[in-house]
Backbone as ProteinMPNN parsed JSONL, in Angstrom:
{"seq_chain_A": "XXXXXXXXXXXXXXXXXXXXXXXXXXXXXXXXXXXXXXXXXXXXXXXXXXXXXXXXXXXXXXXXXXXXXXXXXXXXXXXXXXXXXXXXXXXXXXXXXXXX", "coords_chain_A": {"N_chain_A": [[42.707, -80.197, -81.427], [41.17, -82.376, -78.282], [39.917, -82.262, -75.227], [39.072, -83.93, -72.11], [36.622, -83.439, -69.769], [37.572, -83.452, -67.202], [40.555, -83.238, -67.339], [40.814, -80.625, -68.527], [39.491, -78.933, -66.212], [41.435, -79.655, -64.312], [43.987, -78.574, -65.684], [42.832, -75.819, -65.179], [42.723, -75.737, -62.492], [45.216, -75.274, -61.975], [45.838, -72.196, -61.885], [45.41, -69.426, -60.158], [42.764, -69.348, -59.132], [40.264, -68.542, -57.08], [37.672, -69.165, -56.517], [35.65, -72.166, -56.379], [35.831, -74.497, -58.942], [33.5, -75.22, -61.234], [32.75, -76.096, -64.028], [34.612, -76.584, -67.045], [34.419, -75.409, -70.708], [34.439, -75.645, -74.02], [34.899, -72.796, -76.025], [33.813, -71.357, -78.413], [35.224, -71.543, -82.09], [38.204, -71.65, -82.289], [40.961, -70.644, -84.501], [43.61, -70.495, -84.104], [44.752, -70.762, -81.561], [43.15, -72.602, -78.533], [40.199, -72.021, -76.83], [38.508, -71.528, -73.92], [35.844, -71.254, -71.55], [35.874, -70.665, -67.897], [33.855, -72.031, -65.349], [32.525, -71.223, -62.659], [31.507, -71.597, -58.846], [30.738, -69.41, -57.516], [29.656, -68.23, -59.77], [31.169, -66.762, -61.438], [33.156, -66.183, -64.44], [36.045, -67.095, -66.218], [38.709, -66.973, -68.705], [40.175, -69.633, -70.376], [42.991, -70.14, -72.033], [44.719, -72.068, -74.882], [47.599, -71.973, -76.028], [48.696, -71.681, -79.619], [51.897, -73.177, -79.685], [53.299, -73.535, -82.196], [52.409, -71.244, -83.745], [53.142, -69.091, -81.71], [56.124, -69.21, -80.571], [57.244, -68.178, -78.442], [55.974, -68.341, -75.314], [56.346, -66.987, -73.185], [57.364, -64.559, -73.856], [55.492, -63.383, -74.976], [53.453, -63.509, -73.064], [54.542, -61.731, -71.607], [54.669, -59.345, -72.891], [51.794, -58.873, -73.311], [51.123, -58.562, -70.622], [52.311, -55.958, -70.211], [50.842, -54.33, -71.658], [48.173, -54.689, -71.067], [48.373, -53.307, -68.294], [49.349, -50.852, -69.063], [47.186, -49.9, -70.308], [45.218, -50.391, -68.024], [45.953, -48.25, -66.623], [45.615, -45.977, -68.1], [42.553, -46.079, -68.084], [42.177, -45.884, -65.355], [43.04, -43.54, -65.196], [41.238, -41.927, -66.72], [39.292, -42.127, -65.032], [37.741, -44.309, -65.363], [36.348, -47.751, -65.132], [38.363, -49.776, -64.323], [38.585, -52.734, -63.421], [36.31, -53.739, -64.573], [36.503, -53.092, -67.686], [39.516, -53.597, -68.478], [41.466, -56.245, -69.319], [42.145, -58.869, -66.878], [44.869, -60.657, -66.136], [45.469, -63.486, -64.905], [47.315, -65.013, -62.681], [49.202, -68.547, -62.749], [49.606, -70.891, -60.212], [52.242, -71.148, -59.47], [52.734, -68.338, -59.83], [53.595, -67.544, -62.279], [52.605, -65.953, -65.444], [51.335, -67.875, -67.047]], "CA_chain_A": [[42.75, -81.318, -80.261], [39.959, -82.537, -77.633], [40.063, -82.303, -73.869], [38.138, -84.358, -71.215], [36.241, -82.319, -68.602], [38.736, -83.735, -65.91], [41.891, -82.603, -68.001], [40.473, -78.976, -68.664], [39.327, -78.847, -64.69], [42.797, -79.839, -63.832], [44.544, -77.612, -66.162], [42.423, -74.531, -64.501], [43.046, -75.432, -61.235], [47.026, -74.631, -61.752], [45.694, -70.882, -62.036], [44.94, -68.752, -59.035], [41.264, -69.144, -59.109], [39.622, -68.282, -55.709], [36.352, -69.906, -56.437], [35.441, -73.522, -56.926], [35.831, -74.579, -60.704], [32.623, -76.438, -61.728], [33.297, -76.857, -65.404], [35.242, -76.025, -68.442], [34.029, -75.663, -71.406], [35.118, -74.87, -75.037], [34.517, -71.4, -76.417], [33.986, -70.98, -80.131], [36.069, -72.531, -82.476], [39.532, -70.865, -82.539], [41.611, -71.361, -85.493], [45.376, -70.66, -83.766], [44.283, -71.029, -80.042], [42.309, -73.255, -77.964], [40.092, -71.11, -75.752], [37.556, -72.387, -73.157], [35.179, -70.868, -70.506], [35.96, -71.671, -66.767], [32.796, -71.288, -64.382], [32.962, -71.164, -60.949], [30.489, -71.582, -58.029], [30.254, -68.109, -57.418], [29.156, -67.676, -61.038], [32.264, -66.105, -61.92], [33.617, -66.971, -65.425], [37.5, -66.951, -66.593], [38.927, -67.357, -70.097], [41.565, -70.264, -70.431], [43.75, -70.514, -73.516], [45.982, -73.152, -74.646], [48.373, -70.941, -77.421], [49.659, -72.797, -80.382], [53.271, -72.826, -79.882], [53.823, -73.159, -83.535], [52.464, -69.627, -84.022], [53.596, -68.244, -80.681], [57.02, -70.373, -79.869], [57.679, -67.795, -77.061], [54.927, -67.749, -74.977], [56.88, -66.245, -71.971], [57.661, -63.134, -74.181], [54.022, -62.929, -75.536], [52.725, -63.002, -71.956], [55.059, -60.298, -70.887], [53.815, -58.376, -73.693], [50.333, -58.903, -72.59], [51.21, -57.729, -69.046], [52.736, -54.741, -70.459], [49.847, -53.347, -72.784], [47.342, -54.624, -69.871], [49.136, -52.554, -67.297], [49.622, -49.59, -69.625], [45.877, -49.742, -70.415], [44.555, -50.137, -66.93], [46.948, -47.005, -66.015], [44.983, -44.954, -68.683], [41.272, -46.416, -67.97], [41.975, -45.504, -64.063], [43.233, -41.797, -65.059], [39.977, -41.458, -67.311], [38.078, -42.417, -64.33], [36.812, -45.523, -65.909], [36.214, -49.004, -64.088], [39.559, -50.792, -65.3], [38.313, -53.693, -62.951], [35.398, -53.757, -65.663], [37.413, -52.289, -68.535], [40.537, -54.205, -68.791], [41.29, -57.723, -68.794], [43.011, -58.886, -66.049], [45.62, -62.224, -66.196], [45.209, -64.903, -63.654], [48.676, -66.005, -62.319], [49.111, -69.855, -62.186], [50.055, -71.276, -58.641], [54.03, -70.721, -59.368], [53.136, -66.647, -60.155], [53.991, -67.061, -63.626], [51.224, -65.524, -66.456], [51.112, -68.957, -68.041]], "C_chain_A": [[41.489, -81.195, -79.179], [40.704, -82.653, -76.252], [39.084, -82.849, -73.366], [37.797, -83.368, -70.288], [37.602, -82.409, -67.619], [40.063, -83.039, -66.256], [41.728, -81.305, -67.686], [40.377, -78.365, -67.126], [40.965, -79.185, -64.017], [43.666, -79.032, -63.919], [44.034, -75.868, -65.69], [42.739, -74.43, -63.452], [44.775, -75.0, -60.756], [46.781, -73.25, -61.771], [44.645, -70.329, -60.658], [43.508, -68.077, -59.034], [40.329, -69.432, -57.972], [38.628, -69.411, -55.459], [36.446, -71.491, -56.706], [35.243, -73.822, -58.383], [34.657, -75.595, -60.583], [32.355, -76.596, -62.97], [34.166, -75.617, -66.107], [34.878, -76.208, -69.417], [34.274, -75.099, -72.654], [34.255, -73.807, -75.325], [34.563, -70.955, -77.92], [34.784, -71.861, -80.873], [37.354, -71.339, -83.07], [40.203, -71.709, -83.617], [43.157, -71.372, -85.428], [44.999, -71.64, -82.343], [42.937, -71.957, -79.595], [41.519, -72.59, -77.184], [38.476, -71.836, -75.176], [36.811, -71.584, -72.167], [35.153, -71.453, -69.348], [34.864, -71.383, -65.972], [32.939, -71.909, -63.23], [31.684, -71.057, -60.169], [30.119, -70.395, -58.01], [30.066, -67.48, -58.851], [30.181, -66.716, -61.71], [32.881, -66.524, -63.161], [35.17, -66.242, -65.928], [37.233, -67.44, -67.922], [40.365, -68.145, -69.643], [42.037, -70.328, -71.786], [44.737, -71.467, -73.494], [46.379, -72.28, -75.93], [49.03, -71.973, -78.065], [50.954, -72.178, -80.384], [53.806, -72.748, -81.438], [53.768, -71.727, -84.26], [53.238, -68.463, -83.108], [54.799, -69.084, -79.728], [57.3, -69.441, -78.681], [56.842, -67.196, -76.581], [55.361, -66.988, -73.656], [56.874, -64.74, -72.32], [56.072, -62.641, -74.855], [53.251, -62.465, -74.105], [53.642, -61.566, -71.375], [54.636, -59.21, -71.39], [52.493, -57.94, -73.128], [50.167, -58.031, -71.391], [51.352, -56.524, -69.437], [51.501, -53.745, -70.861], [48.528, -53.675, -72.004], [47.641, -53.698, -68.981], [48.721, -50.912, -67.809], [47.883, -49.231, -69.996], [45.04, -49.481, -69.388], [44.751, -48.861, -66.536], [45.528, -45.83, -66.877], [43.413, -44.838, -68.53], [41.242, -45.502, -66.47], [41.93, -43.834, -64.376], [41.802, -41.127, -65.704], [39.035, -41.451, -66.479], [37.161, -43.507, -64.692], [37.121, -46.645, -65.066], [37.496, -49.993, -64.566], [39.093, -52.367, -64.588], [36.937, -54.349, -64.154], [35.605, -54.148, -67.114], [38.571, -53.064, -69.322], [40.718, -55.643, -68.359], [42.465, -57.923, -67.913], [43.462, -60.412, -66.063], [45.552, -62.375, -64.87], [46.411, -65.268, -63.41], [48.506, -67.472, -61.951], [49.95, -69.712, -60.789], [51.45, -70.599, -58.475], [54.249, -69.194, -59.398], [53.49, -66.574, -61.506], [52.331, -66.785, -64.36], [50.8, -66.49, -67.25], [51.144, -70.134, -67.472]], "O_chain_A": [[40.84, -80.15, -79.128], [41.862, -83.055, -76.144], [38.004, -82.542, -73.87], [38.601, -82.481, -69.999], [38.429, -81.52, -67.416], [40.593, -82.299, -65.427], [42.328, -80.78, -66.748], [41.096, -77.414, -66.817], [41.281, -78.573, -62.997], [44.262, -78.573, -62.944], [44.769, -74.894, -65.854], [43.097, -73.328, -63.037], [45.292, -74.611, -59.709], [47.9, -72.759, -61.619], [43.528, -70.721, -60.32], [43.16, -66.898, -58.971], [39.679, -70.476, -57.935], [38.653, -70.281, -54.589], [37.439, -71.924, -57.29], [34.323, -73.225, -58.942], [34.777, -76.644, -59.951], [31.493, -77.463, -63.116], [34.332, -74.416, -65.893], [34.793, -77.427, -69.572], [34.368, -73.874, -72.577], [33.072, -73.792, -74.987], [35.422, -70.21, -78.391], [35.071, -72.946, -80.368], [37.321, -70.506, -83.975], [40.152, -72.932, -83.747], [43.896, -71.941, -86.231], [44.998, -72.864, -82.214], [41.891, -71.98, -80.244], [42.291, -72.286, -76.275], [37.625, -72.44, -75.829], [37.723, -70.857, -71.773], [34.622, -72.561, -69.267], [34.818, -70.165, -65.796], [33.437, -73.005, -62.971], [30.75, -70.468, -60.713], [29.026, -70.184, -58.537], [30.321, -66.29, -59.037], [29.783, -65.916, -62.558], [33.328, -67.647, -62.929], [35.34, -65.024, -65.978], [36.237, -68.02, -68.354], [41.288, -67.712, -68.954], [41.221, -70.626, -72.657], [45.464, -71.753, -72.542], [45.529, -71.944, -76.754], [49.697, -72.876, -77.561], [51.231, -71.074, -80.853], [54.665, -71.934, -81.778], [54.589, -71.195, -85.007], [53.739, -67.401, -83.476], [54.616, -69.501, -78.585], [57.677, -70.104, -77.714], [56.563, -66.026, -76.844], [54.469, -66.331, -73.121], [56.548, -63.844, -71.542], [55.791, -61.472, -75.12], [52.622, -61.416, -73.968], [53.172, -60.586, -70.797], [54.269, -58.23, -70.742], [52.225, -56.86, -72.603], [49.38, -57.106, -71.192], [50.463, -55.774, -69.033], [51.313, -52.614, -70.413], [47.629, -52.878, -72.275], [46.635, -52.991, -68.937], [48.057, -50.066, -67.21], [47.54, -48.058, -69.846], [44.188, -48.598, -69.491], [43.782, -48.252, -66.083], [44.737, -45.11, -66.268], [42.881, -43.753, -68.768], [40.455, -44.562, -66.358], [41.08, -43.049, -63.957], [41.333, -40.06, -65.309], [37.957, -40.938, -66.781], [35.981, -43.563, -64.345], [38.085, -46.575, -64.303], [37.253, -50.996, -65.237], [39.3, -53.291, -65.374], [36.882, -55.559, -64.372], [35.127, -55.131, -67.68], [38.592, -53.158, -70.549], [40.266, -56.147, -67.331], [43.545, -57.352, -68.065], [42.626, -61.315, -66.011], [45.574, -61.558, -63.95], [46.696, -66.173, -64.194], [47.79, -67.758, -60.991], [50.673, -68.796, -60.398], [51.758, -69.758, -57.631], [55.33, -68.658, -59.153], [53.712, -65.445, -61.942], [51.252, -67.234, -63.973], [49.982, -66.232, -68.133], [50.978, -71.151, -68.146]]}, "name": "protein", "num_of_chains": 1, "seq": "XXXXXXXXXXXXXXXXXXXXXXXXXXXXXXXXXXXXXXXXXXXXXXXXXXXXXXXXXXXXXXXXXXXXXXXXXXXXXXXXXXXXXXXXXXXXXXXXXXXX"}
């Protein structure tokens, strides 16, 4: 599936990204999901994915599982003295607070 730049930017703006979005570009050639890199004025990058609902029919349950796993890993990294901000995935919620 192909998306124009404005559509991708509009989708990315539905998430709590505090910086101005400057570009959204495809990232790799996903076989199951579509993956994009979101670039911002502050040179911060985010990953945006369109999940394939044919493969993952229950996106809310999948995201709940991702949140549980990343919370567990974040706790373990912190306990080990690591830098959880750099070593663990951070899910950016949508403007409505949901993780998708």
